[in-house]
C-alpha positions, -999 to +999 in steps of 0.1 A: +225+742-215+242+737-181+255+702-175+283+685-156+315+676-174+321+640-187+285+628-187+286+612-222+268+641-239+291+640-270+287+603-274+249+606-271+249+633-298+270+611-321+245+583-317+217+606-327+237+619-357+245+583-367+208+574-366+199+604-388+226+596-413+219+559-415+181+556-411+168+590-421+194+599-447+197+634-433+227+657-434+241+667-401+263+696-389+284+698-358+295+733-348+324+739-324+338+773-313+373+770-326+391+751-354+413+733-328+382+721-310+367+709-342+399+690-353+402+674-319+365+664-319+368+649-354+399+629-344+387+617-310+350+612-315+337+614-351+364+593-369+363+564-344+325+564-346+326+561-384+354+535-382+335+514-356+301+514-372+304+496-406+271+509-419+283+545-416+314+538-438+293+539-470+265+561-458+280+594-470+310+615-468+324+636-441+331+671-453+356+692-434+353+728-444+371+756-425+350+786-418+360+817-437+379+844-418 
């Protein structure tokens, strides 16, 4: 996909993931190319989303697993 930077794509995806977790009880996976990117995304996007949406707090657990290698 080719898109402009800073158009809210990450926030839109987090909204979709939150919907699947809360209403559809589905597992979700977010893949990022490096561990640093993944850690940054967790700290700046995922953790605040879970913190700010009370229904997600008890909906499941966030599992952080480093890829082998």
